[in-house]
Residue frames as a rotation matrix with the C-alpha (Angstrom) as fourth column:
MET 1
-0.710 -0.266 0.652 41.30
0.704 -0.291 0.648 -56.35
0.017 0.919 0.394 24.56
ASP 2
-0.607 0.440 -0.661 39.75
-0.088 -0.864 -0.495 -52.93
-0.790 -0.243 0.564 24.09
SER 3
-0.444 0.568 0.693 36.48
0.849 0.513 0.123 -53.48
-0.286 0.643 -0.711 22.17
ARG 4
0.129 0.531 -0.837 35.60
0.237 -0.836 -0.494 -49.84
-0.963 -0.135 -0.234 22.00
PRO 5
0.708 0.138 0.693 34.93
0.695 0.037 -0.718 -48.61
-0.125 0.990 -0.070 18.42
THR 6
-0.459 -0.849 -0.262 37.74
0.645 -0.521 0.560 -46.70
-0.611 0.088 0.786 16.80
PRO 7
-0.264 0.320 -0.910 37.09
-0.405 -0.893 -0.196 -43.68
-0.875 0.316 0.366 14.63
ALA 8
-0.829 -0.088 -0.552 37.20
-0.555 0.258 0.791 -45.92
0.073 0.962 -0.262 11.58
ASP 9
-0.841 0.522 -0.143 34.38
0.528 0.850 0.001 -47.96
0.122 -0.075 -0.990 13.09
ALA 10
-0.564 0.611 -0.556 32.12
0.078 -0.630 -0.773 -44.93
-0.822 -0.479 0.308 13.72
SER 11
0.114 0.734 0.670 28.96
0.871 0.251 -0.423 -44.59
-0.478 0.631 -0.610 11.61
PRO 12
-0.833 -0.441 0.333 29.32
0.553 -0.667 0.500 -42.11
0.001 0.600 0.800 8.72
TRP 13
-0.101 0.898 0.427 25.67
0.578 -0.297 0.760 -41.08
0.810 0.324 -0.489 9.31
LEU 14
-0.731 -0.133 0.669 24.79
-0.324 -0.795 -0.512 -38.17
0.600 -0.592 0.538 11.50
PRO 15
-0.847 0.510 -0.147 22.60
0.380 0.389 -0.839 -38.75
-0.371 -0.767 -0.524 14.55
PHE 16
-0.151 0.883 0.445 18.84
0.979 0.072 0.191 -38.35
0.137 0.465 -0.875 13.73
GLU 17
0.563 0.400 -0.723 18.50
0.593 -0.805 0.017 -34.97
-0.575 -0.439 -0.690 15.46
ASN 18
-0.256 -0.728 -0.636 21.48
-0.075 -0.641 0.764 -33.56
-0.964 0.243 0.109 13.58
ARG 19
-0.799 0.049 0.599 20.17
0.576 0.346 0.741 -34.93
-0.171 0.937 -0.305 10.33
ARG 20
0.190 0.967 0.169 16.80
0.980 -0.198 0.029 -33.36
0.061 0.160 -0.985 10.83
ARG 21
0.438 -0.125 -0.890 18.46
0.233 -0.940 0.247 -29.97
-0.868 -0.316 -0.383 11.83
ALA 22
-0.671 -0.726 -0.148 20.64
0.052 -0.246 0.968 -30.08
-0.739 0.642 0.203 8.81
ARG 23
-0.524 0.567 0.635 17.59
0.846 0.259 0.466 -30.88
0.100 0.782 -0.616 6.55
ASP 24
0.524 0.778 -0.347 15.56
0.803 -0.587 -0.103 -27.96
-0.284 -0.225 -0.932 8.13
GLU 25
0.035 -0.559 -0.829 18.46
0.070 -0.826 0.560 -25.58
-0.997 -0.078 0.011 7.52
LYS 26
-0.896 -0.340 0.284 18.70
0.270 0.090 0.959 -26.61
-0.352 0.936 0.011 3.91
ARG 27
-0.131 0.923 0.361 14.96
0.988 0.091 0.127 -26.31
0.084 0.373 -0.924 3.49
ASP 28
0.523 0.262 -0.811 15.07
0.479 -0.878 0.026 -22.76
-0.705 -0.402 -0.584 4.96
ALA 29
-0.504 -0.778 -0.376 17.86
0.013 -0.442 0.897 -21.90
-0.864 0.447 0.232 2.58
VAL 30
-0.722 0.277 0.634 15.75
0.692 0.269 0.670 -23.00
0.015 0.922 -0.386 -0.40
LEU 31
0.348 0.934 -0.079 12.87
0.936 -0.351 -0.020 -20.77
-0.046 -0.067 -0.997 0.84
ARG 32
0.264 -0.324 -0.909 15.11
0.291 -0.871 0.395 -17.76
-0.920 -0.369 -0.136 1.43
VAL 33
-0.807 -0.575 -0.134 16.54
0.029 -0.265 0.964 -17.91
-0.590 0.774 0.231 -2.04
ALA 34
-0.504 0.669 0.546 13.23
0.853 0.284 0.439 -18.79
0.138 0.687 -0.714 -3.70
VAL 35
0.451 0.754 -0.477 11.31
0.785 -0.589 -0.189 -15.84
-0.424 -0.290 -0.858 -2.09
GLN 36
-0.170 -0.642 -0.747 14.12
0.013 -0.760 0.650 -13.51
-0.985 0.101 0.138 -3.25
LEU 37
-0.939 -0.305 0.161 13.88
0.139 0.091 0.986 -14.69
-0.316 0.948 -0.043 -6.80
PHE 38
-0.273 0.930 0.245 10.10
0.962 0.261 0.081 -14.70
0.011 0.258 -0.966 -6.85
LEU 39
0.484 0.376 -0.791 10.04
0.551 -0.833 -0.059 -11.13
-0.680 -0.407 -0.609 -5.65
GLU 40
-0.284 -0.745 -0.604 12.84
-0.107 -0.601 0.792 -9.98
-0.953 0.290 0.092 -7.96
GLN 41
-0.982 -0.170 -0.079 11.80
-0.111 0.189 0.976 -11.74
-0.150 0.967 -0.205 -11.15
GLY 42
-0.041 0.993 -0.112 8.11
-0.999 -0.038 0.034 -12.58
0.029 0.113 0.993 -10.58
TYR 43
0.082 0.151 0.985 6.86
-0.524 0.847 -0.086 -16.07
-0.848 -0.509 0.149 -9.76
HIS 44
0.856 0.398 0.329 6.32
0.034 0.592 -0.805 -17.12
-0.516 0.700 0.494 -13.31
ARG 45
0.713 -0.672 -0.200 9.68
-0.498 -0.285 -0.819 -15.86
0.494 0.683 -0.538 -14.66
ALA 46
-0.124 -0.754 0.645 11.75
-0.986 0.168 0.007 -17.34
-0.113 -0.635 -0.765 -11.82
THR 47
0.467 0.284 -0.838 12.42
-0.456 0.889 0.047 -21.06
0.758 0.360 0.544 -12.40
LEU 48
0.979 -0.123 0.165 13.54
-0.057 0.607 0.793 -23.96
-0.198 -0.785 0.587 -10.16
ASN 49
0.458 -0.849 0.263 16.74
0.807 0.274 -0.523 -23.98
0.373 0.452 0.811 -12.16
ASP 50
0.147 -0.382 0.912 17.36
-0.150 -0.920 -0.361 -20.35
0.978 -0.084 -0.192 -11.11
VAL 51
0.821 0.222 0.527 16.73
-0.547 0.039 0.836 -21.47
0.165 -0.974 0.153 -7.43
ALA 52
0.878 -0.472 0.081 19.08
0.432 0.853 0.292 -24.41
-0.207 -0.221 0.953 -7.71
GLU 53
0.342 -0.798 0.497 21.76
0.622 -0.204 -0.756 -22.39
0.704 0.568 0.427 -9.50
ARG 54
0.274 -0.165 0.948 21.75
-0.493 -0.870 -0.009 -19.70
0.826 -0.464 -0.319 -6.81
LEU 55
0.785 0.066 0.616 22.08
-0.607 0.284 0.743 -22.38
-0.126 -0.957 0.263 -4.16
ASN 56
-0.157 -0.910 -0.384 24.77
-0.977 0.200 -0.074 -24.12
0.144 0.364 -0.920 -6.04
ILE 57
-0.440 0.141 0.887 22.87
-0.231 0.937 -0.263 -27.42
-0.868 -0.320 -0.380 -6.18
THR 58
-0.978 0.181 0.100 21.16
0.165 0.396 0.903 -29.49
0.124 0.900 -0.417 -8.82
LYS 59
-0.422 0.900 0.111 17.50
-0.797 -0.427 0.428 -28.99
0.433 0.093 0.897 -9.65
PRO 60
0.116 0.486 -0.866 16.68
0.036 0.869 0.493 -32.68
0.993 -0.088 0.083 -8.63
ALA 61
-0.744 -0.448 -0.496 18.15
0.506 0.108 -0.856 -31.91
0.437 -0.888 0.146 -5.22
LEU 62
-0.766 0.511 0.390 15.30
-0.594 -0.795 -0.126 -29.41
0.245 -0.328 0.912 -4.64
TYR 63
0.122 0.888 -0.444 12.83
-0.561 0.431 0.707 -32.26
0.819 0.163 0.550 -4.76
ASN 64
-0.471 -0.261 -0.843 14.27
0.514 0.695 -0.502 -33.61
0.717 -0.670 -0.194 -1.60
TYR 65
-0.919 0.058 -0.389 12.57
0.313 -0.491 -0.813 -30.70
-0.238 -0.869 0.433 0.14
PHE 66
-0.247 0.867 -0.433 9.63
-0.482 -0.497 -0.722 -29.67
-0.841 0.030 0.541 -2.00
ARG 67
-0.176 0.260 0.949 7.52
0.550 0.826 -0.124 -31.54
-0.816 0.501 -0.289 -4.53
SER 68
0.172 0.287 0.942 6.75
0.968 -0.228 -0.107 -28.55
0.184 0.930 -0.317 -6.80
LYS 69
-0.709 -0.513 0.485 7.27
0.483 -0.853 -0.196 -24.93
0.514 0.095 0.852 -7.43
ASP 70
0.055 0.797 0.602 3.82
-0.259 -0.571 0.779 -23.88
0.964 -0.199 0.175 -6.18
GLU 71
0.677 0.191 -0.711 4.54
0.566 0.482 0.669 -25.81
0.470 -0.855 0.218 -2.94
ILE 72
-0.427 -0.889 -0.166 7.57
0.883 -0.370 -0.291 -23.56
0.197 -0.270 0.942 -2.54
LEU 73
-0.544 0.340 0.767 5.42
-0.021 -0.919 0.393 -20.49
0.839 0.198 0.507 -3.16
TYR 74
0.509 0.861 0.014 2.99
-0.012 -0.009 1.000 -21.57
0.861 -0.509 0.006 -0.51
ALA 75
0.356 -0.468 -0.809 5.73
0.914 0.356 0.196 -22.30
0.197 -0.809 0.554 2.00
CYS 76
-0.691 -0.623 0.366 7.04
0.588 -0.780 -0.216 -18.81
0.420 0.066 0.905 1.43
TRP 77
-0.194 0.766 0.613 3.61
-0.248 -0.643 0.725 -17.33
0.949 -0.011 0.314 2.06
SER 78
0.619 0.530 -0.580 3.12
0.335 0.490 0.805 -19.44
0.710 -0.693 0.125 5.09
LEU 79
-0.285 -0.775 -0.564 6.29
0.948 -0.140 -0.286 -18.09
0.142 -0.616 0.775 6.76
GLY 80
-0.789 0.056 0.612 4.94
0.005 -0.995 0.097 -14.58
0.614 0.080 0.785 6.21
ARG 81
0.252 0.968 -0.002 1.59
-0.141 0.039 0.989 -15.61
0.957 -0.249 0.146 7.74
GLU 82
0.394 -0.099 -0.914 3.27
0.798 0.531 0.286 -17.09
0.457 -0.842 0.288 10.79
LEU 83
-0.747 -0.663 0.053 5.13
0.587 -0.695 -0.415 -13.78
0.312 -0.279 0.908 11.36
VAL 84
-0.486 0.649 0.585 1.84
-0.400 -0.760 0.512 -11.93
0.777 0.015 0.629 11.40
ASP 85
0.494 0.722 -0.483 0.15
0.063 0.525 0.849 -14.54
0.867 -0.450 0.214 13.56
ASP 86
-0.104 -0.619 -0.779 3.03
0.930 0.216 -0.296 -14.40
0.351 -0.755 0.553 16.14
ALA 87
-0.921 -0.244 0.305 2.76
0.161 -0.949 -0.272 -10.60
0.356 -0.202 0.913 16.29
ILE 88
-0.058 0.960 0.274 -1.03
-0.443 -0.271 0.855 -10.71
0.895 -0.071 0.441 16.79
ALA 89
0.473 0.260 -0.842 -0.61
0.469 0.735 0.490 -13.31
0.746 -0.626 0.225 19.51
ALA 90
-0.489 -0.735 -0.469 1.91
0.828 -0.222 -0.515 -11.24
0.274 -0.641 0.717 21.35
ILE 91
-0.791 0.269 0.550 -0.31
-0.199 -0.962 0.185 -8.18
0.579 0.037 0.815 21.07
ASP 92
0.293 0.947 -0.135 -3.36
-0.273 0.218 0.937 -10.02
0.916 -0.238 0.322 22.36
ALA 93
0.235 -0.230 -0.945 -1.25
0.808 0.586 0.058 -11.43
0.540 -0.777 0.323 25.29
GLY 94
-0.753 -0.653 -0.082 -0.18
0.584 -0.605 -0.541 -8.00
0.303 -0.455 0.837 26.26
GLY 95
0.086 0.896 -0.436 -3.59
0.981 -0.153 -0.121 -6.52
-0.175 -0.417 -0.892 26.50
GLY 96
-0.740 -0.388 -0.550 -4.19
0.395 -0.912 0.112 -2.77
-0.545 -0.134 0.828 26.80
PRO 97
-0.017 0.799 -0.601 -6.57
-0.248 -0.585 -0.772 -0.22
-0.969 0.136 0.208 25.22
GLY 98
0.673 0.338 0.658 -7.83
0.483 0.472 -0.737 -0.79
-0.560 0.814 0.154 21.65
LEU 99
0.939 -0.321 -0.121 -5.80
-0.323 -0.705 -0.631 2.10
0.117 0.632 -0.766 20.23
ALA 100
0.174 -0.946 0.274 -2.60
-0.857 -0.009 0.515 0.92
-0.485 -0.324 -0.812 21.81
ARG 101
0.001 -0.131 0.991 -3.09
0.164 0.978 0.129 -2.64
-0.986 0.163 0.023 20.43
LEU 102
0.885 0.366 0.289 -4.02
0.351 -0.114 -0.930 -1.25
-0.308 0.923 -0.229 17.00
ARG 103
0.723 -0.665 -0.186 -0.83
-0.689 -0.712 -0.133 0.86
-0.044 0.224 -0.974 16.99
LYS 104
-0.101 -0.785 0.611 1.25
-0.580 0.545 0.605 -2.17
-0.809 -0.293 -0.510 17.87
LEU 105
0.286 0.230 0.930 -0.27
0.481 0.805 -0.347 -4.16
-0.829 0.547 0.120 15.08
VAL 106
0.998 0.045 -0.041 0.18
-0.009 -0.557 -0.831 -1.34
-0.060 0.830 -0.555 12.55
HIS 107
0.443 -0.896 -0.008 3.84
-0.861 -0.428 0.276 -1.04
-0.251 -0.115 -0.961 13.60
ALA 108
-0.182 -0.489 0.853 4.61
-0.236 0.864 0.445 -4.73
-0.955 -0.121 -0.272 13.55
TYR 109
0.555 0.490 0.672 2.70
0.515 0.432 -0.740 -5.20
-0.653 0.757 -0.012 10.23
ALA 110
0.936 -0.205 -0.285 4.57
-0.339 -0.745 -0.575 -2.32
-0.094 0.635 -0.767 8.61
GLU 111
0.039 -0.985 0.168 7.98
-0.864 0.051 0.501 -3.73
-0.502 -0.165 -0.849 9.55
LEU 112
-0.125 -0.041 0.991 6.99
0.140 0.988 0.059 -7.17
-0.982 0.147 -0.118 8.33
MET 113
0.869 0.449 0.207 5.93
0.273 -0.087 -0.958 -5.75
-0.412 0.889 -0.198 4.97
ALA 114
0.612 -0.714 -0.339 9.59
-0.791 -0.552 -0.265 -4.60
0.003 0.430 -0.903 4.53
THR 115
-0.353 -0.705 0.615 10.79
-0.566 0.684 0.459 -8.22
-0.745 -0.186 -0.641 4.76
ASP 116
-0.830 -0.079 -0.552 10.76
-0.534 0.397 0.747 -10.85
0.160 0.914 -0.372 1.97
PHE 117
-0.798 0.548 -0.248 8.44
0.569 0.822 -0.015 -13.25
0.196 -0.153 -0.969 3.62
GLY 118
-0.402 0.699 -0.592 6.17
0.278 -0.522 -0.806 -10.35
-0.872 -0.489 0.016 4.84
ALA 119
-0.418 0.151 -0.896 5.94
-0.731 -0.642 0.232 -9.03
-0.540 0.752 0.379 1.25
SER 120
-0.981 0.081 -0.176 5.06
-0.045 0.788 0.614 -12.44
0.189 0.610 -0.769 -0.04
LEU 121
-0.557 0.823 -0.110 1.69
0.521 0.243 -0.818 -11.99
-0.647 -0.513 -0.564 1.69
VAL 122
0.343 0.680 -0.648 0.74
-0.042 -0.678 -0.734 -9.23
-0.939 0.279 -0.203 -0.79
ARG 123
-0.197 -0.517 -0.833 3.04
-0.838 -0.352 0.417 -9.79
-0.509 0.780 -0.364 -3.81
PHE 124
-0.984 -0.157 0.083 2.11
-0.097 0.867 0.489 -13.39
-0.148 0.473 -0.868 -4.70
ASP 125
-0.352 0.889 -0.292 -1.06
-0.891 -0.223 0.397 -14.28
0.288 0.400 0.870 -6.44
PRO 126
-0.331 0.264 0.906 -3.14
-0.625 0.657 -0.421 -16.91
-0.706 -0.706 -0.052 -4.66
ARG 127
0.690 0.599 -0.405 -4.32
-0.664 0.303 -0.684 -18.10
-0.287 0.741 0.607 -8.12
ASP 128
0.071 -0.748 -0.660 -0.95
-0.757 0.390 -0.524 -19.75
0.649 0.537 -0.539 -8.56
LEU 129
-0.741 -0.247 0.624 -1.71
-0.635 0.559 -0.534 -22.10
-0.217 -0.792 -0.571 -5.56
THR 130
-0.808 0.506 -0.300 -3.83
0.385 0.841 0.380 -25.18
0.445 0.192 -0.875 -5.32
GLU 131
0.037 0.924 0.380 -7.49
-0.102 -0.375 0.921 -24.69
0.994 -0.073 0.080 -4.41
ALA 132
0.529 0.214 -0.821 -6.85
0.709 0.420 0.566 -26.13
0.466 -0.882 0.071 -0.92
HIS 133
-0.443 -0.775 -0.450 -4.03
0.889 -0.443 -0.114 -23.62
-0.111 -0.451 0.886 -0.34
ARG 134
-0.645 0.292 0.706 -6.20
0.121 -0.873 0.472 -20.77
0.754 0.390 0.528 -1.75
ARG 135
0.473 0.864 -0.170 -8.80
0.311 0.017 0.950 -21.55
0.824 -0.503 -0.260 0.86
ILE 136
0.238 -0.475 -0.847 -6.14
0.969 0.061 0.238 -21.30
-0.061 -0.878 0.475 3.64
VAL 137
-0.765 -0.603 0.225 -4.89
0.625 -0.780 0.035 -18.02
0.154 0.167 0.974 2.21
ARG 138
-0.242 0.787 0.568 -8.47
0.118 -0.558 0.822 -16.57
0.963 0.266 0.042 2.18
ALA 139
0.648 0.505 -0.570 -9.08
0.538 0.226 0.812 -17.62
0.539 -0.833 -0.125 5.72
ALA 140
-0.090 -0.791 -0.606 -5.80
0.986 -0.158 0.061 -16.06
-0.144 -0.592 0.793 6.89
LYS 141
-0.790 -0.111 0.604 -6.52
0.303 -0.926 0.226 -12.72
0.534 0.362 0.764 5.22
LYS 142
0.296 0.903 0.312 -9.89
0.004 -0.328 0.945 -12.59
0.955 -0.279 -0.100 6.97
LYS 143
0.517 -0.098 -0.851 -8.23
0.820 0.341 0.459 -13.36
0.246 -0.935 0.257 10.26
ILE 144
-0.622 -0.776 -0.104 -5.71
0.783 -0.616 -0.087 -10.50
0.004 -0.135 0.991 9.87
ASP 145
-0.530 0.527 0.665 -8.61
0.098 -0.741 0.664 -8.22
0.843 0.417 0.341 8.85
ARG 146
0.512 0.791 -0.335 -10.61
0.377 0.144 0.915 -9.28
0.772 -0.595 -0.224 11.82
SER 147
-0.033 -0.588 -0.808 -7.73
0.998 -0.061 0.004 -8.29
-0.051 -0.807 0.589 14.22
PHE 148
-0.914 -0.287 0.288 -7.61
0.318 -0.945 0.069 -4.78
0.252 0.155 0.955 12.84
ARG 149
-0.152 0.938 0.311 -11.39
-0.068 -0.324 0.944 -4.52
0.986 0.122 0.113 13.10
ASP 150
0.417 0.365 -0.832 -11.43
0.692 0.467 0.551 -5.93
0.590 -0.805 -0.058 16.63
TYR 151
-0.469 -0.672 -0.574 -8.82
0.879 -0.419 -0.227 -3.49
-0.088 -0.610 0.787 17.93
ILE 152
-0.851 0.172 0.496 -10.67
0.017 -0.935 0.353 -0.58
0.525 0.309 0.793 16.44
ALA 153
0.185 0.979 -0.089 -13.98
0.077 0.076 0.994 -1.80
0.980 -0.191 -0.061 17.89
ALA 154
0.278 -0.110 -0.954 -12.38
0.918 0.321 0.231 -2.30
0.281 -0.941 0.190 21.25
GLY 155
-0.825 -0.564 -0.042 -10.90
0.563 -0.810 -0.165 1.21
0.059 -0.160 0.985 21.08
ILE 156
-0.458 0.732 0.504 -14.35
-0.192 -0.635 0.748 2.66
0.868 0.246 0.431 20.41
ALA 157
0.406 0.687 -0.603 -15.64
0.346 0.496 0.797 0.71
0.846 -0.532 -0.037 23.37
ASP 158
0.203 -0.414 -0.887 -13.01
0.978 0.046 0.202 1.83
-0.043 -0.909 0.414 25.77
GLY 159
0.864 0.301 -0.405 -12.90
0.322 -0.947 -0.017 5.39
-0.388 -0.116 -0.914 24.52
SER 160
-0.033 -0.966 -0.256 -9.43
0.201 -0.257 0.945 5.40
-0.979 -0.020 0.203 23.01
VAL 161
-0.882 -0.152 0.446 -10.78
0.453 -0.016 0.891 5.47
-0.128 0.988 0.083 19.47
ARG 162
-0.623 0.679 -0.389 -13.35
-0.565 -0.734 -0.377 7.90
-0.541 -0.015 0.841 18.24
ARG 163
0.211 0.780 0.589 -16.58
0.053 0.592 -0.804 6.52
-0.976 0.201 0.083 16.68
CYS 164
-0.304 -0.239 -0.922 -16.06
-0.915 -0.195 0.352 5.23
-0.264 0.951 -0.160 13.15
ASP 165
0.791 0.548 -0.272 -16.82
-0.611 0.736 -0.291 2.31
0.041 0.396 0.917 10.95
PRO 166
0.323 -0.750 0.578 -14.38
-0.450 0.415 0.790 -0.46
-0.832 -0.515 -0.204 11.99
LYS 167
0.510 0.011 0.860 -14.65
0.576 0.738 -0.350 -2.20
-0.639 0.674 0.370 8.76
LEU 168
0.878 -0.110 0.466 -13.79
0.341 -0.539 -0.770 0.75
0.335 0.835 -0.436 6.56
SER 169
0.715 -0.653 0.250 -11.18
-0.693 -0.613 0.381 2.02
-0.095 -0.445 -0.890 8.91
ALA 170
0.317 -0.570 0.758 -9.52
-0.062 0.785 0.616 -1.44
-0.947 -0.242 0.213 8.94
PHE 171
0.647 -0.027 0.762 -9.63
0.716 0.364 -0.596 -1.57
-0.261 0.931 0.255 5.12
ALA 172
0.924 -0.282 0.259 -7.99
-0.143 -0.882 -0.449 1.91
0.355 0.377 -0.855 4.88
ILE 173
0.470 -0.788 0.398 -5.21
-0.786 -0.167 0.596 1.06
-0.403 -0.593 -0.697 7.27
ALA 174
0.294 -0.333 0.896 -4.48
0.173 0.940 0.293 -2.45
-0.940 0.069 0.335 5.95
GLY 175
0.850 0.111 0.515 -4.59
0.518 -0.001 -0.855 -1.25
-0.095 0.994 -0.059 2.39
SER 176
0.800 -0.583 0.143 -1.90
-0.544 -0.805 -0.238 1.41
0.253 0.112 -0.961 3.11
LEU 177
0.247 -0.728 0.640 0.23
-0.695 0.327 0.640 -1.08
-0.675 -0.603 -0.425 4.93
ASN 178
0.572 0.008 0.820 0.01
0.341 0.907 -0.247 -3.72
-0.746 0.421 0.515 2.19
TRP 179
0.979 -0.138 0.149 1.48
0.078 -0.422 -0.903 -1.25
0.187 0.896 -0.403 -0.33
ILE 180
0.494 -0.853 0.167 4.64
-0.762 -0.332 0.556 -1.15
-0.419 -0.402 -0.814 1.67
GLY 181
0.193 -0.343 0.919 5.34
0.106 0.939 0.328 -4.69
-0.975 0.034 0.217 0.41
HIS 182
0.728 0.120 0.676 5.16
0.665 0.121 -0.737 -3.39
-0.170 0.985 0.009 -3.16
TRP 183
0.839 -0.323 0.438 7.25
0.013 -0.793 -0.609 -0.23
0.544 0.517 -0.661 -2.98
TYR 184
0.784 -0.582 0.217 9.77
-0.391 -0.191 0.901 -0.78
-0.483 -0.790 -0.377 -0.15
GLN 185
0.674 -0.715 -0.185 13.37
0.078 0.318 -0.945 -1.14
0.734 0.622 0.271 -1.24
ARG 186
0.674 -0.403 -0.619 16.23
0.737 0.324 0.592 -2.03
-0.038 -0.856 0.516 1.06
ASP 187
-0.413 -0.909 0.054 18.49
0.911 -0.413 -0.003 0.70
0.025 0.048 0.999 -0.24
GLY 188
0.339 0.668 0.663 15.83
0.526 -0.719 0.455 3.43
0.780 0.194 -0.595 0.43
ALA 189
-0.338 -0.515 0.788 16.44
-0.235 -0.764 -0.601 6.41
0.911 -0.388 0.137 2.67
SER 190
-0.018 0.405 0.914 14.26
-0.981 -0.184 0.062 5.17
0.193 -0.896 0.401 5.54
SER 191
-0.921 -0.389 -0.016 14.65
-0.363 0.874 -0.324 1.93
0.140 -0.292 -0.946 7.57
PRO 192
-0.352 0.857 -0.377 11.71
0.352 0.494 0.795 -0.41
0.867 0.148 -0.475 8.14
ALA 193
-0.313 0.225 -0.923 11.48
0.948 0.010 -0.319 0.90
-0.063 -0.974 -0.216 11.75
GLU 194
-0.847 -0.064 -0.528 11.34
0.076 -0.997 0.000 4.46
-0.526 -0.040 0.849 10.60
ILE 195
-0.751 0.644 -0.144 8.69
-0.273 -0.105 0.956 3.68
0.601 0.758 0.254 8.05
ALA 196
-0.321 0.607 -0.727 6.77
0.721 0.654 0.228 1.77
0.614 -0.451 -0.647 10.76
ASP 197
-0.626 -0.009 -0.779 6.96
0.620 -0.612 -0.491 4.75
-0.473 -0.791 0.389 13.13
GLU 198
-0.913 0.186 -0.362 5.61
-0.316 -0.885 0.342 7.09
-0.257 0.427 0.867 10.55
PHE 199
-0.569 0.728 -0.383 2.81
-0.105 0.397 0.912 4.82
0.815 0.559 -0.150 9.33
THR 200
-0.428 0.422 -0.799 1.74
0.865 0.447 -0.228 4.07
0.261 -0.789 -0.556 12.88
LEU 201
-0.688 0.165 -0.707 1.32
0.244 -0.865 -0.439 7.79
-0.683 -0.475 0.555 13.57
ARG 202
-0.850 0.284 -0.443 -0.31
-0.515 -0.619 0.593 8.72
-0.106 0.733 0.672 10.27
LEU 203
-0.604 0.618 -0.502 -2.70
-0.039 0.607 0.794 5.78
0.796 0.499 -0.343 10.01
THR 204
-0.244 0.555 -0.795 -4.12
0.891 0.451 0.042 6.09
0.382 -0.699 -0.605 13.57
GLU 205
-0.910 -0.211 -0.357 -4.02
0.367 -0.811 -0.455 9.78
-0.194 -0.545 0.815 14.32
GLY 206
-0.783 0.619 0.061 -7.30
-0.404 -0.581 0.707 10.32
0.473 0.529 0.705 12.57
ILE 207
0.177 0.857 -0.483 -9.25
0.003 0.491 0.871 7.86
0.984 -0.156 0.084 14.61
ALA 208
-0.608 -0.401 -0.685 -7.56
0.650 0.244 -0.720 8.43
0.456 -0.883 0.113 18.01
ALA 209
0.383 0.875 -0.297 -9.89
0.881 -0.250 0.403 9.87
0.278 -0.416 -0.866 20.51
THR 210
0.803 -0.273 -0.529 -7.22
0.073 -0.837 0.543 12.22
-0.591 -0.475 -0.652 21.63
PRO 211
0.862 -0.473 0.183 -5.03
0.267 0.116 -0.957 13.09
0.431 0.874 0.226 18.58
ASP 212
0.214 -0.901 -0.378 -1.27
0.930 0.069 0.362 13.18
-0.300 -0.429 0.852 19.23
LYS 213
0.817 -0.009 0.577 -0.15
0.227 -0.914 -0.335 16.87
0.530 0.405 -0.745 19.37
PRO 214
0.056 -0.899 -0.435 3.50
0.932 0.204 -0.301 17.19
0.359 -0.388 0.849 20.25
ALA 215
0.603 0.131 -0.787 4.24
0.560 -0.772 0.301 20.15
-0.567 -0.623 -0.539 22.55
ARG 216
0.956 -0.274 0.106 5.79
-0.109 -0.665 -0.739 23.21
0.273 0.694 -0.666 20.90
GLY 217
0.200 -0.970 0.141 9.45
-0.941 -0.230 -0.248 22.56
0.273 -0.083 -0.958 20.59
GLY 218
0.334 -0.035 0.942 8.93
-0.563 0.794 0.229 18.90
-0.756 -0.607 0.245 21.54
PRO 219
-0.590 -0.638 0.495 10.15
0.011 0.607 0.795 15.87
-0.807 0.475 -0.351 19.56
LYS 220
0.266 0.574 -0.775 9.29
-0.852 -0.237 -0.467 15.67
-0.451 0.784 0.426 15.94
THR 221
0.800 -0.017 0.600 9.32
0.238 0.926 -0.292 12.84
-0.550 0.376 0.745 13.41
LYS 222
-0.197 -0.953 0.229 12.27
0.589 0.071 0.805 12.37
-0.784 0.294 0.547 11.19
THR 223
-0.137 0.244 0.960 10.40
0.954 -0.227 0.194 13.85
0.265 0.943 -0.201 8.18
ALA 224
0.852 0.522 0.036 9.26
0.483 -0.811 0.330 16.89
0.202 -0.263 -0.943 10.20
ARG 225
0.466 -0.751 -0.468 12.84
0.273 -0.381 0.883 17.57
-0.842 -0.539 0.027 11.47
LYS 226
-0.435 -0.694 0.573 14.23
0.776 0.034 0.630 17.51
-0.457 0.719 0.524 7.90
ALA 227
0.149 0.637 0.756 11.42
0.890 -0.420 0.179 19.70
0.432 0.646 -0.629 6.56
SER 228
0.951 0.309 -0.020 12.03
0.280 -0.829 0.484 22.35
0.133 -0.466 -0.875 9.24
ALA 229
0.243 -0.925 -0.293 15.80
0.776 0.004 0.630 22.34
-0.582 -0.381 0.719 9.15
PRO 230
0.281 -0.203 -0.938 17.53
-0.280 -0.952 0.122 25.58
-0.918 0.228 -0.324 7.94
GLY 231
-0.491 -0.489 -0.721 17.82
-0.755 -0.174 0.632 25.72
-0.435 0.855 -0.284 4.18
LYS 232
-0.911 0.148 0.386 15.43
0.235 0.954 0.187 22.82
-0.340 0.261 -0.903 3.72
GLN 233
-0.076 0.959 -0.275 12.28
0.030 -0.273 -0.961 24.76
-0.997 -0.081 -0.008 3.17
GLY 234
0.357 0.345 -0.868 10.87
-0.776 -0.408 -0.481 24.47
-0.520 0.846 0.122 -0.25
ARG 235
-0.680 -0.602 -0.419 12.79
-0.727 0.630 0.275 21.27
0.098 0.491 -0.865 -0.98
LYS 236
0.385 0.729 -0.566 10.91
-0.580 0.668 0.466 18.03
0.718 0.149 0.680 -1.68
PRO 237
0.421 -0.228 0.878 11.11
-0.783 0.397 0.479 15.62
-0.458 -0.889 -0.011 1.26
PRO 238
-0.614 -0.760 -0.215 13.35
-0.780 0.541 0.315 12.71
-0.123 0.361 -0.924 0.76
ARG 239
0.164 0.654 -0.738 11.83
-0.603 0.659 0.450 9.47
0.780 0.372 0.503 -0.60
GLY 240
0.527 0.197 0.827 11.10
-0.817 0.384 0.429 6.78
-0.233 -0.902 0.363 1.88
GLY 241
-0.027 -0.493 0.870 11.89
-0.236 0.848 0.474 3.17
-0.971 -0.193 -0.139 1.32
THR 242
0.878 0.459 0.137 11.24
0.026 0.239 -0.971 3.43
-0.479 0.856 0.197 -2.39
GLY 243
0.198 -0.900 0.388 14.94
0.792 0.380 0.478 3.85
-0.578 0.213 0.788 -3.08
């Protein structure tokens, strides 16, 4: 007699790995929807009911993945921090002159600011988090600032960056980049990559030991090409990612 289980005998429960994968996917879906709502409506105006409604689930179902609204907020911020940490780790692993590493960080950070989780690093108020999480946020911001300063200092040491105050230069660069998270809109005229290209050039050309000077007739940036096109003189340049 064949004792092998028939389909009717099979367990209705998914194998452990599949259950964990499904749970992780649902948790990620909660975060994607939550970060969109927090950015669109503001953290205090968006509710867990709004998140649940957009996910087409009940509010109690959210508590299977997060214990509170501020825990969701922190998880969104953490994903943004991980993206920056990964970018810095890759840059450090690649090595190179200080200016080259600085430009890679500026470019990567600018693109990340045009994403929801990247924007969460600058759009969310740490005061809405627990004290323990606020300490983590402060430490993470110092770490990012330290990377900008270290690349600038390394560039001064290797001659790729002219002498300047690494602290003030890092503040100026990071401050400009952080604002991308506030004004960028997906329906804007420029893509995240185009914005990153322009910011990388503009934010580093002033401290580069040998400023970039394209040869006459050589390649120009997208903005420069539009400004010099026939019939374009005197017109205002198109808005960037501000929509």
